[in-house]
C-alpha positions in Angstrom: -6.2 -3.7 -26.4 -8.7 -0.9 -25.8 -8.4 1.6 -23.0 -9.7 0.4 -19.6 -12.4 2.6 -18.2 -14.7 0.6 -16.0 -14.2 -2.1 -13.4 -15.8 -4.6 -15.9 -13.2 -3.5 -18.5 -10.5 -4.2 -16.0 -11.7 -7.7 -15.1 -12.0 -8.5 -18.8 -8.4 -7.3 -19.4 -7.1 -10.0 -17.1 -8.8 -12.9 -18.9 -6.9 -15.2 -21.2 -3.5 -14.2 -19.8 -1.0 -17.0 -19.2 0.4 -16.5 -15.8 2.3 -19.2 -13.9 0.5 -19.1 -10.6 0.5 -21.5 -7.7 -2.0 -21.5 -4.8 -2.1 -24.0 -2.0 0.3 -26.2 -3.9 -1.8 -26.3 -7.1 -1.3 -24.6 -10.4 -4.1 -22.1 -11.1 -5.3 -21.7 -14.7 -8.4 -19.5 -14.5 -7.3 -17.3 -11.6 -9.8 -14.5 -12.5 -12.7 -16.6 -11.3 -10.9 -18.5 -8.5 -12.9 -17.9 -5.3 -9.8 -17.1 -3.3 -8.4 -14.6 -5.8 -11.5 -13.0 -7.2 -12.2 -10.7 -4.1 -8.8 -9.1 -4.6 -9.7 -8.4 -8.3 -13.0 -6.9 -7.3 -11.2 -4.5 -4.9 -8.9 -3.3 -7.6 -11.8 -3.1 -10.1 -13.4 -0.6 -7.6 -10.6 1.9 -8.3 -11.9 2.1 -11.9 -15.6 2.3 -11.0 -14.9 5.1 -8.5 -13.1 7.0 -11.2 -16.3 6.8 -13.3 -18.6 7.6 -10.4 -16.5 10.4 -9.0 -14.0 11.5 -11.7 -12.7 14.6 -9.8 -11.7 12.4 -6.9 -10.3 9.3 -8.6 -9.1 10.4 -12.0 -7.2 13.2 -13.7 -6.6 14.5 -17.2 -3.3 13.0 -18.3 -0.7 15.7 -19.1 0.9 13.2 -21.5 -2.1 12.0 -23.6 -4.9 14.6 -22.8 -7.2 11.7 -21.9 -8.8 11.0 -18.5 -6.8 8.4 -16.5 -6.8 6.8 -13.1 -5.3 9.1 -10.4 -3.1 6.1 -9.5 -1.1 6.7 -12.8 -0.6 10.4 -12.2 2.7 11.9 -11.1 1.9 14.7 -8.6 2.3 18.2 -10.0 1.2 20.0 -6.9 0.5 19.6 -3.2 -3.2 19.4 -4.2 -2.4 16.4 -6.3 -0.9 14.7 -3.2 -3.9 15.6 -1.1 -6.4 14.3 -3.7 -4.5 11.0 -3.7 -5.0 10.7 0.0 -8.7 11.5 -0.2 -9.2 8.9 -2.9 -7.3 6.3 -0.8 -9.5 6.9 2.2 -12.7 6.6 0.1 -11.6 3.4 -1.5 -10.8 2.0 2.0 -14.3 2.8 3.0 -15.8 1.2 -0.1 -13.8 -2.1 0.0 -12.8 -2.6 3.7 -9.4 -3.9 2.4 -6.3 -3.2 0.4 -7.1 -2.1 -3.1 -3.5 -2.8 -4.3 -2.6 0.3 -6.4 -0.7 2.6 -4.1 2.7 1.0 -4.6 2.7 1.7 -8.4 1.5 5.3 -7.8 4.2 5.9 -5.3 6.9 4.3 -7.5 6.1 6.6 -10.4 6.4 9.6 -8.1 9.7 8.5 -6.7 11.1 7.5 -10.0 10.2 10.8 -11.7 12.6 12.8 -9.5 15.2 10.1 -9.1 15.7 9.3 -12.8 15.8 13.1 -13.5 18.7 13.4 -11.1 20.5 10.3 -12.3 20.4 11.8 -15.8 21.7 15.2 -14.5 24.7 13.5 -12.9 25.6 10.8 -15.5 24.1 12.1 -18.8 21.8 9.0 -19.1 18.3 9.1 -20.6 16.3 7.2 -17.9 13.9 10.1 -17.3 12.7 10.3 -20.9 12.3 6.5 -21.0 10.2 6.7 -17.9 8.0 9.4 -19.4 7.6 7.3 -22.6 6.6 4.3 -20.5 4.2 6.4 -18.5 2.6 7.7 -21.7 2.0 4.1 -22.8 0.4 3.3 -19.4 -1.8 6.4 -19.7 -2.9 5.4 -23.2 -4.4 2.1 -21.9 -5.1 3.2 -18.3 -3.2 0.1 -17.0 -2.5 -1.1 -13.5 1.1 -0.8 -12.7 2.5 -2.5 -9.6 5.8 -1.9 -7.8 8.1 -4.7 -6.7 10.7 -3.6 -4.1 11.0 -6.0 -1.2 13.7 -8.6 -1.8 13.8 -11.9 0.2 17.2 -10.7 1.6 18.7 -14.0 2.8 21.3 -13.2 5.5 20.2 -9.7 6.7 23.7 -9.1 8.0 25.3 -9.2 4.6 25.0 -6.9 1.6 23.6 -8.3 -1.7 27.0 -9.1 -3.3 28.2 -11.0 -0.2 25.2 -13.4 0.0 26.1 -17.0 -0.4 23.2 -17.3 -2.8 23.2 -14.2 -5.1 19.6 -14.7 -5.9 18.5 -13.4 -2.5 18.4 -9.9 -4.1 17.1 -9.4 -7.6 20.0 -8.9 -9.9 21.1 -8.7 -13.5 21.9 -12.3 -14.5 22.5 -11.9 -18.2 22.9 -9.0 -20.7 22.3 -8.6 -24.4 22.2 -5.7 -26.9 18.5 -5.5 -26.5 18.3 -5.4 -22.7 19.0 -7.3 -19.5 17.7 -10.5 -17.8 17.0 -10.5 -14.1 16.9 -13.3 -11.5 15.8 -13.4 -7.9 12.6 -13.0 -5.9 10.3 -10.3 -4.4 8.4 -11.2 -1.3 4.7 -10.4 -0.3 4.0 -8.3 -3.4 0.6 -6.6 -3.2 -1.6 -7.0 -6.2 1.1 -8.3 -8.4 -1.1 -10.9 -10.2 -3.8 -8.3 -10.7 -1.4 -5.8 -12.4 -0.6 -5.4 -16.0 3.0 -4.3 -15.5 5.5 -4.4 -12.6 8.3 -1.9 -11.9 11.1 -3.8 -10.2 13.3 -1.7 -7.9 16.1 -2.3 -5.4 15.1 -2.5 -1.7 18.2 -1.2 0.2 21.2 1.1 0.0 23.8 -0.5 -2.3 27.6 -0.4 -2.5 29.9 -0.3 -5.6 30.2 -4.1 -5.5 26.4 -4.3 -5.8 26.1 -2.7 -9.3 24.4 -5.7 -10.8 21.7 -5.3 -8.1 21.1 -1.7 -9.0 18.5 -2.4 -11.6 15.1 -0.7 -12.1 12.9 -1.8 -14.9 9.3 -2.4 -16.0 8.2 -5.9 -17.0 4.7 -7.2 -18.1 3.3 -9.5 -15.4 2.9 -12.3 -17.9 6.5 -12.2 -19.0 8.4 -15.5 -19.6 10.3 -16.7 -16.5 8.0 -15.3 -13.8 6.4 -17.6 -11.2 3.8 -16.4 -8.7 3.3 -18.3 -5.4 0.2 -17.0 -3.8 0.5 -16.1 -0.1 -1.7 -17.7 2.6 -4.1 -15.6 4.5 -5.9 -16.4 7.8 -9.3 -18.1 7.1 -8.6 -18.1 3.3 -10.2 -21.5 2.7 -13.6 -20.1 3.8 -13.9 -18.5 0.3 -14.0 -22.1 -1.1 -16.7 -23.4 1.2 -19.6 -21.7 -0.5 -21.9 -19.2 1.2 -21.0 -15.6 2.0 -21.5 -15.1 5.8 -18.4 -16.9 7.2 -16.1 -15.1 4.8 -16.9 -11.8 6.5 -16.3 -9.6 3.5 -17.3 -11.8 0.6 -16.9 -9.2 -2.1 -13.5 -7.7 -1.5 -10.1 -8.9 -0.3 -6.3 -8.2 -0.6 -3.6 -10.1 -2.4 0.0 -10.8 -1.7 2.3 -13.2 -3.5 6.0 -14.2 -3.8 7.3 -13.3 -7.3 10.1 -15.5 -8.7 12.2 -14.1 -11.6 14.2 -16.6 -13.6 16.1 -14.8 -16.4 13.2 -12.4 -17.0 13.9 -10.0 -19.9 13.7 -6.2 -19.5 14.1 -4.3 -22.8 16.4 -1.3 -22.9 13.6 1.1 -23.3 12.1 -0.1 -20.0 15.2 0.2 -17.9 15.3 3.2 -15.6 18.4 2.5 -13.6 21.3 0.1 -14.5 24.3 0.2 -12.2 23.9 3.6 -10.6 24.2 2.1 -7.1 24.7 5.5 -5.5 21.1 6.4 -6.3 19.5 3.3 -4.9 19.1 4.6 -1.3 17.7 7.9 -2.6 15.1 6.0 -4.6 14.2 3.8 -1.7 13.9 6.8 0.7 11.7 8.8 -1.7 9.5 5.8 -2.5 9.0 5.1 1.2 8.2 8.7 1.9 5.3 8.6 -0.6 4.2 5.2 0.4 4.2 5.9 4.2 1.8 8.8 3.8 -0.3 6.6 1.5 -1.2 4.6 4.5 -4.1 7.0 5.1 -5.9 4.2 3.2 -6.1 2.5 6.6 -8.3 5.3 7.9 -10.9 4.3 5.3 -10.7 0.7 6.4 -10.9 1.9 10.0 -14.1 3.7 9.2 -15.6 0.4 8.2 -14.4 -1.3 11.4 -15.7 1.5 13.6 -19.0 1.2 11.8 -19.1 -2.5 12.4 -18.3 -2.0 16.1 -21.1 0.6 16.3 -23.5 -1.7 14.5 -22.9 -4.6 16.8 -23.4 -2.4 19.8 -26.8 -1.5 18.4 -27.7 -5.1 17.7 -26.7 -6.0 21.2 -29.0 -3.3 22.5 -26.4 -1.2 24.3 -25.7 1.8 22.0 -26.3 4.3 24.8 -24.0 2.7 27.5 -21.4 5.3 28.4 -18.4 2.9 28.1 -19.6 1.8 24.6 -19.8 5.4 23.4 -16.4 6.1 24.9 -14.8 3.2 23.1 -16.3 4.3 19.8 -15.0 7.8 20.4 -11.5 6.4 21.2 -11.6 4.4 17.9 -12.5 7.5 16.0 -9.8 9.6 17.6 -7.2 7.0 16.7 -8.4 6.6 13.2 -8.5 10.4 12.5 -4.9 10.7 13.9 -3.8 8.4 11.1 -5.6 10.4 8.5 -4.5 13.8 9.9 -0.7 13.0 9.7 -0.9 11.5 6.3 -2.9 14.3 4.7 -0.8 16.9 6.5 2.3 15.4 4.8 0.6 15.9 1.5 -0.5 19.5 2.2 3.1 20.3 3.0 4.3 18.8 -0.2 7.1 20.7 -2.1 8.5 20.7 -5.6 11.4 18.6 -6.7 14.0 19.4 -9.4 12.0 17.2 -11.9 8.8 19.2 -11.3 7.0 16.5 -9.4 5.9 17.1 -5.7 7.2 15.3 -2.7 5.2 14.9 0.4 6.7 16.1 3.7 9.1 13.3 4.8 8.8 13.9 8.5 5.0 13.8 8.6 4.9 10.9 6.2 7.0 8.8 8.6 5.0 9.9 11.6 1.8 8.8 9.7 3.2 5.3 9.0 4.5 5.0 12.5 1.0 5.7 13.8 -0.2 3.0 11.4 2.1 0.4 12.9 0.2 0.9 16.2 -3.2 2.4 16.0 -5.0 -0.1 13.8 -4.1 -2.7 16.4 -5.7 -0.6 19.2 -8.8 0.0 17.0 -9.1 -3.7 16.3 -8.8 -4.5 20.0 -11.7 -2.2 20.8 -13.7 -3.7 17.9 -13.2 -7.2 19.4 -14.0 -5.8 22.8 -17.4 -4.5 21.6 -18.1 -7.5 19.5 -17.6 -10.0 22.3 -16.4 -13.6 22.3 -18.6 -14.6 19.4 -16.1 -12.8 17.1 -13.9 -15.9 17.6 -16.3 -18.7 18.7 -19.5 -18.3 16.7 -21.0 -21.3 14.9 -20.8 -21.5 11.1 -23.1 -20.4 8.3 -23.7 -24.1 7.6 -24.9 -24.5 11.2 -27.2 -21.5 10.8 -28.8 -23.1 7.7 -28.9 -26.7 9.0 -32.4 -28.3 8.9 -32.1 -29.5 12.5 -29.8 -27.2 14.5 -30.4 -24.0 12.5 -33.4 -23.1 14.6 -31.2 -23.4 17.7 -28.5 -21.1 16.3 -31.2 -18.6 15.3 -32.7 -18.7 18.8 -29.6 -18.5 20.9 -27.6 -16.1 18.8 -30.4 -13.6 18.8 -29.7 -10.0 20.0 -32.3 -7.3 19.9 -35.8 -8.5 18.9 -35.9 -6.4 15.7 -32.5 -7.6 14.4 -32.3 -11.0 12.6 -29.7 -13.5 13.9 -28.2 -13.7 10.4 -27.6 -9.9 10.3 -25.9 -10.1 13.7 -23.7 -13.0 12.5 -22.8 -11.0 9.4 -21.5 -8.1 11.4 -19.6 -10.3 13.8 -18.0 -12.1 10.9 -17.0 -8.8 9.3 -15.2 -7.8 12.6 -13.5 -11.2 12.6 -12.5 -10.8 8.9 -10.9 -7.4 9.6 -9.1 -8.2 12.9 -8.4 -11.9 12.6 -9.2 -13.1 9.1 -8.2 -12.4 5.5 -8.4 -8.6 5.6 -6.4 -8.5 8.9 -3.5 -9.0 6.5 -4.0 -5.6 5.0 -5.3 -3.8 8.1 -2.9 -5.2 10.7 0.2 -7.0 9.5 0.7 -4.9 6.4 0.2 -1.8 8.6 3.1 -3.1 10.7 5.6 -4.1 7.9 4.5 -2.4 4.7 6.7 0.5 3.6 9.2 -0.5 6.3 8.8 -1.9 9.8 8.4 0.5 12.8 12.2 0.8 13.4 12.6 2.2 9.8 10.3 5.1 10.6 12.0 5.7 13.9 15.3 6.0 12.2 14.0 8.5 9.7 12.2 10.5 12.4 15.4 10.6 14.4 17.4 11.8 11.3 14.9 14.6 10.7 14.3 15.7 14.3 16.8 18.6 14.1 17.7 18.3 17.7 20.4 21.0 17.6 17.9 23.6 16.3 15.5 22.7 19.1 18.2 22.9 21.7 19.0 26.4 20.5 15.3 27.4 20.9 15.3 26.1 24.4 18.5 27.8 25.4 17.4 31.2 24.1 14.2 31.1 26.1 16.0 29.8 29.2 18.2 32.9 29.1 21.4 31.0 28.2 23.9 33.0 26.3 24.9 31.3 23.0 27.3 32.4 20.3 25.2 33.6 17.3 26.3 32.3 13.9 23.8 32.9 11.1 25.3 30.1 9.0 24.9 27.6 11.9 21.3 28.7 12.5 20.4 28.1 8.9 22.1 24.7 8.9 20.5 23.7 12.2 17.0 24.8 11.1 17.3 23.2 7.7 15.0 20.5 6.2 11.6 20.1 7.8 11.4 23.4 9.6 12.9 25.4 6.7 10.2 24.0 4.4 7.4 24.6 7.0 8.3 28.2 7.6 8.7 28.9 4.0 5.3 27.5 3.3 3.8 29.5 6.1 5.5 32.7 5.0 
């Protein structure tokens, strides 16, 4: 296979693969051209086209092959690399108005780079070198690599080994001299069908009894034993009705699927953890740190929704009304808050033992916690400005009907110089992003992706350094405290130690 450079190259690379895919109860053979799936492929293809159009933003020179590759395959070697990832993510959100499905793989590579290095340091294994070899192969062809982390979990009150059905967490089901076989399922996996490879990872802290669940490995998405069950999205059947108005965003969409593994083989050279259960929580924490600051992509999607809200205000003839302008300012303020915390986490990145750079964990969690709330507020304001037609408007078929079409055009008219069709298109876009297919990526994924809100609150609480803050307050209040330099260093620790070191 030749190296993928353009979006067209990418689409062609997906053809003729034999994947076992089910959508709405039917087996899908030609998924590349399926009207429900194709918009998600287009969104991912845009990551390649942006790299051609703006190589400094969306690509890098591979340190492994010396060739230009997608920035999504690059392990961050500096804080600037982290920052450029965020800038690329926002731009792609602006260009697609949806999830472009590559952040999970990028964040997995970053997290695995340091974690495998430290496993090897403790146990004398060779996972890190195997990861580098695998990365080199991915760079050679400029592949899409997805990450598969979220297990279906079964009884949430029980650890993996205590589940009545052991398949509720992906586990090693068989072994051979050449590798291992895994069985289980991963839920709501973003862009899995559109990837070339998947990295399968554990999803929670593991105990010694969970060793068979402590498996990390890379598998091609067309490997034997994998079944994909495509996830439903609100209004998804509209893509099969013909026309392009009612879809809202006809060109781009997201993708989630359940991935079922039934004795799927992972070769020894593609295994990056096998039984080292004590490193599972570290891997999950590092991955979620990267992935939570990656949610700056929602600020790019937010830019589109703010633009749609502003456009409908224009079309309704009320762009100068003070309350309209105030709502657009509020939407912008909320959107920039998401971006600010995410990119600040990247700017305050620091070097790990392996040489890769970690984003600031505190600000990464603050970014994601904003994302669990603020897109909902932005969406509420967009629906406010759009009005009731966002949810009650007649269809494109009514607009084009030989008898009632003229009535739709007459009574859905806004400003005289704006066509009814254009007004309907903007209203459908707002519906698409706040109620329809792309609300999956902008709202529900913002709530639950990279951990639900409580997960971020737990991490923020752990990093709050309350004792250090109490000391600051007591000193300024004139309360005498016993000075102990060792305690001061310990209490300052983590976040503030890194911040002040960077400032210094």
